[in-house]
C-alpha positions as YAML, in Angstrom:
chain: A
units: angstrom
residues:
- id: 1
  name: MET
  ca: [-9.60, -1.90, -10.41]
- id: 2
  name: HIS
  ca: [-7.23, -4.77, -10.06]
- id: 3
  name: PRO
  ca: [-6.27, -6.44, -13.33]
- id: 4
  name: ASN
  ca: [-7.23, -9.86, -11.96]
- id: 5
  name: ASP
  ca: [-10.41, -8.97, -10.10]
- id: 6
  name: GLY
  ca: [-12.46, -11.46, -12.12]
- id: 7
  name: ARG
  ca: [-14.89, -8.90, -13.51]
- id: 8
  name: VAL
  ca: [-15.86, -8.92, -17.15]
- id: 9
  name: VAL
  ca: [-14.54, -5.47, -18.08]
- id: 10
  name: SER
  ca: [-11.11, -5.90, -16.52]
- id: 11
  name: ASN
  ca: [-10.85, -9.50, -17.79]
- id: 12
  name: PHE
  ca: [-11.68, -8.53, -21.36]
- id: 13
  name: ILE
  ca: [-9.37, -5.50, -21.37]
- id: 14
  name: ILE
  ca: [-6.40, -7.40, -19.94]
- id: 15
  name: GLN
  ca: [-6.96, -10.26, -22.39]
- id: 16
  name: ALA
  ca: [-7.26, -7.80, -25.30]
- id: 17
  name: LEU
  ca: [-4.17, -5.79, -24.34]
- id: 18
  name: ASN
  ca: [-2.23, -9.05, -24.16]
- id: 19
  name: ASN
  ca: [-3.72, -10.24, -27.48]
- id: 20
  name: GLU
  ca: [-5.11, -13.29, -25.71]
- id: 21
  name: ASP
  ca: [-8.39, -15.02, -26.60]
- id: 22
  name: ILE
  ca: [-11.38, -13.39, -24.95]
- id: 23
  name: SER
  ca: [-13.65, -15.89, -23.23]
- id: 24
  name: VAL
  ca: [-17.38, -15.33, -23.69]
- id: 25
  name: PHE
  ca: [-19.88, -17.63, -22.04]
- id: 26
  name: GLY
  ca: [-22.58, -19.09, -24.26]
- id: 27
  name: LYS
  ca: [-23.35, -17.03, -27.36]
- id: 28
  name: GLY
  ca: [-22.63, -13.86, -25.41]
- id: 29
  name: ASP
  ca: [-26.14, -12.56, -25.92]
- id: 30
  name: GLN
  ca: [-26.72, -12.02, -22.20]
- id: 31
  name: THR
  ca: [-26.79, -8.29, -21.46]
- id: 32
  name: ARG
  ca: [-25.15, -6.15, -18.83]
- id: 33
  name: SER
  ca: [-25.04, -2.47, -18.08]
- id: 34
  name: PHE
  ca: [-21.97, -0.64, -16.81]
- id: 35
  name: CYS
  ca: [-21.73, 2.52, -14.73]
- id: 36
  name: PHE
  ca: [-18.49, 4.46, -14.60]
- id: 37
  name: VAL
  ca: [-17.15, 5.04, -11.11]
- id: 38
  name: SER
  ca: [-17.43, 8.85, -11.23]
- id: 39
  name: ASP
  ca: [-21.15, 8.51, -12.06]
- id: 40
  name: LEU
  ca: [-21.59, 6.04, -9.20]
- id: 41
  name: ILE
  ca: [-19.88, 8.40, -6.75]
- id: 42
  name: ARG
  ca: [-22.00, 11.32, -7.98]
- id: 43
  name: GLY
  ca: [-25.12, 9.21, -7.45]
- id: 44
  name: MET
  ca: [-24.11, 8.19, -3.92]
- id: 45
  name: THR
  ca: [-23.24, 11.79, -3.08]
- id: 46
  name: SER
  ca: [-26.64, 12.90, -4.38]
- id: 47
  name: LEU
  ca: [-28.29, 10.30, -2.15]
- id: 48
  name: MET
  ca: [-26.29, 11.44, 0.90]
- id: 49
  name: ASN
  ca: [-27.27, 15.05, 0.20]
- id: 50
  name: SER
  ca: [-30.93, 14.28, -0.51]
- id: 51
  name: GLU
  ca: [-33.82, 15.32, 1.69]
- id: 52
  name: ASP
  ca: [-33.90, 13.56, 5.06]
- id: 53
  name: GLN
  ca: [-37.17, 11.76, 4.33]
- id: 54
  name: PHE
  ca: [-35.66, 9.93, 1.34]
- id: 55
  name: ILE
  ca: [-33.31, 7.20, 2.50]
- id: 56
  name: GLY
  ca: [-33.67, 4.75, -0.40]
- id: 57
  name: PRO
  ca: [-33.19, 2.11, -1.50]
- id: 58
  name: VAL
  ca: [-32.46, 3.47, -4.96]
- id: 59
  name: ASN
  ca: [-30.71, 1.99, -7.99]
- id: 60
  name: ILE
  ca: [-27.62, 3.86, -9.10]
- id: 61
  name: GLY
  ca: [-26.37, 2.51, -12.40]
- id: 62
  name: ASN
  ca: [-26.51, 2.93, -16.13]
- id: 63
  name: PRO
  ca: [-29.59, 1.61, -17.97]
- id: 64
  name: HIS
  ca: [-27.73, 1.31, -21.30]
- id: 65
  name: GLU
  ca: [-27.51, -2.43, -22.02]
- id: 66
  name: ILE
  ca: [-24.92, -4.16, -24.15]
- id: 67
  name: SER
  ca: [-24.48, -7.84, -24.90]
- id: 68
  name: ILE
  ca: [-21.36, -9.52, -23.59]
- id: 69
  name: PHE
  ca: [-20.38, -10.38, -27.16]
- id: 70
  name: GLU
  ca: [-20.72, -6.71, -28.21]
- id: 71
  name: LEU
  ca: [-18.67, -5.69, -25.18]
- id: 72
  name: ALA
  ca: [-15.88, -8.05, -26.23]
- id: 73
  name: GLU
  ca: [-15.98, -6.70, -29.81]
- id: 74
  name: THR
  ca: [-15.89, -3.10, -28.56]
- id: 75
  name: ILE
  ca: [-12.91, -3.75, -26.31]
- id: 76
  name: ILE
  ca: [-11.02, -5.53, -29.12]
- id: 77
  name: GLU
  ca: [-11.66, -2.50, -31.32]
- id: 78
  name: LEU
  ca: [-10.64, 0.06, -28.66]
- id: 79
  name: THR
  ca: [-7.40, -1.80, -27.90]
- id: 80
  name: ASN
  ca: [-6.55, -2.60, -31.53]
- id: 81
  name: SER
  ca: [-6.16, -6.15, -30.32]
- id: 82
  name: LYS
  ca: [-5.56, -9.31, -32.30]
- id: 83
  name: SER
  ca: [-7.62, -11.23, -29.75]
- id: 84
  name: LYS
  ca: [-10.22, -13.71, -30.92]
- id: 85
  name: ILE
  ca: [-13.52, -14.30, -29.16]
- id: 86
  name: ILE
  ca: [-13.96, -17.86, -27.97]
- id: 87
  name: HIS
  ca: [-17.16, -19.33, -26.58]
- id: 88
  name: ASN
  ca: [-17.26, -21.36, -23.38]
- id: 89
  name: PRO
  ca: [-20.27, -23.19, -21.95]
- id: 90
  name: LEU
  ca: [-22.79, -20.88, -20.34]
- id: 91
  name: PRO
  ca: [-22.96, -21.37, -16.56]
- id: 92
  name: VAL
  ca: [-26.40, -22.48, -15.38]
- id: 93
  name: ASP
  ca: [-26.77, -19.51, -13.02]
- id: 94
  name: ASP
  ca: [-25.60, -16.78, -15.45]
- id: 95
  name: PRO
  ca: [-28.33, -14.11, -15.59]
- id: 96
  name: VAL
  ca: [-29.70, -13.33, -19.04]
- id: 97
  name: ARG
  ca: [-30.15, -9.64, -18.29]
- id: 98
  name: ARG
  ca: [-28.85, -7.12, -15.79]
- id: 99
  name: CYS
  ca: [-30.16, -3.60, -16.13]
- id: 100
  name: PRO
  ca: [-31.05, -1.15, -13.36]
- id: 101
  name: ASP
  ca: [-34.25, 0.85, -13.26]
- id: 102
  name: ILE
  ca: [-32.95, 4.32, -12.35]
- id: 103
  name: SER
  ca: [-36.28, 6.14, -12.54]
- id: 104
  name: LEU
  ca: [-36.34, 6.71, -8.77]
- id: 105
  name: ALA
  ca: [-32.80, 8.17, -8.85]
- id: 106
  name: GLN
  ca: [-33.85, 10.46, -11.67]
- id: 107
  name: GLU
  ca: [-36.96, 11.57, -9.79]
- id: 108
  name: LYS
  ca: [-35.65, 11.89, -6.22]
- id: 109
  name: LEU
  ca: [-31.98, 12.72, -6.82]
- id: 110
  name: ASN
  ca: [-32.14, 14.42, -10.20]
- id: 111
  name: TRP
  ca: [-29.38, 11.98, -11.15]
- id: 112
  name: THR
  ca: [-28.50, 10.23, -14.39]
- id: 113
  name: PRO
  ca: [-25.17, 8.81, -15.54]
- id: 114
  name: LYS
  ca: [-23.06, 11.12, -17.70]
- id: 115
  name: ILE
  ca: [-20.17, 8.92, -18.87]
- id: 116
  name: SER
  ca: [-20.98, 6.81, -21.93]
- id: 117
  name: LEU
  ca: [-19.88, 3.20, -22.09]
- id: 118
  name: LYS
  ca: [-17.35, 3.99, -24.84]
- id: 119
  name: GLU
  ca: [-15.87, 6.92, -22.91]
- id: 120
  name: GLY
  ca: [-15.63, 4.84, -19.74]
- id: 121
  name: LEU
  ca: [-14.02, 1.96, -21.62]
- id: 122
  name: GLU
  ca: [-11.48, 4.30, -23.23]
- id: 123
  name: ILE
  ca: [-10.48, 5.61, -19.79]
- id: 124
  name: THR
  ca: [-10.33, 2.09, -18.36]
- id: 125
  name: VAL
  ca: [-8.30, 0.73, -21.30]
- id: 126
  name: SER
  ca: [-5.79, 3.55, -20.81]
- id: 127
  name: TYR
  ca: [-5.62, 2.79, -17.08]
- id: 128
  name: PHE
  ca: [-4.92, -0.91, -17.63]
- id: 129
  name: ASP
  ca: [-2.51, -0.25, -20.50]
- id: 130
  name: ASN
  ca: [-0.45, 2.00, -18.21]
- id: 131
  name: LEU
  ca: [-0.69, -0.55, -15.39]
- id: 132
  name: LEU
  ca: [0.61, -3.34, -17.64]
- id: 133
  name: LYS
  ca: [3.46, -1.15, -18.88]
- id: 134
  name: LYS
  ca: [4.47, -0.40, -15.28]
- id: 135
  name: ALA
  ca: [4.31, -4.11, -14.47]
- id: 136
  name: ALA
  ca: [6.53, -4.89, -17.46]
- id: 137
  name: ASN
  ca: [9.05, -2.39, -16.11]
- id: 138
  name: GLY
  ca: [8.94, -3.97, -12.64]
- id: 139
  name: ALA
  ca: [7.00, -1.12, -11.02]
- id: 140
  name: PHE
  ca: [3.89, -3.14, -10.16]
- id: 141
  name: ASN
  ca: [3.63, -5.70, -7.41]
...
């Protein structure tokens, strides 16, 4: 992941590691679900190796939902950040809920995600912390 890719996880982690305010849209009660990359790859590999008759489509994701506000709080806690959560106006087109139905993946691929949100965030925080340290030492372009 690039530190400035514009995605919520990377944005929040970079802001928290830099002790910057974390921007949440609206009250932050909209929910999202996050799937760690190794689980996604395992799911895609399972689909590629599935029986020839099953070609999809199939949702590969993590059905565990978390509110954006809770995500910000969790990342602040994991990074020991002094960041504050600030609220910006909610964009008109911001979905209230995003959560995949993985029942078909469970049935046809015998697949479910294994990495918990907390474990995935810990790995991702470590990744970005190291990336920022390299950048501070001039090793990142």
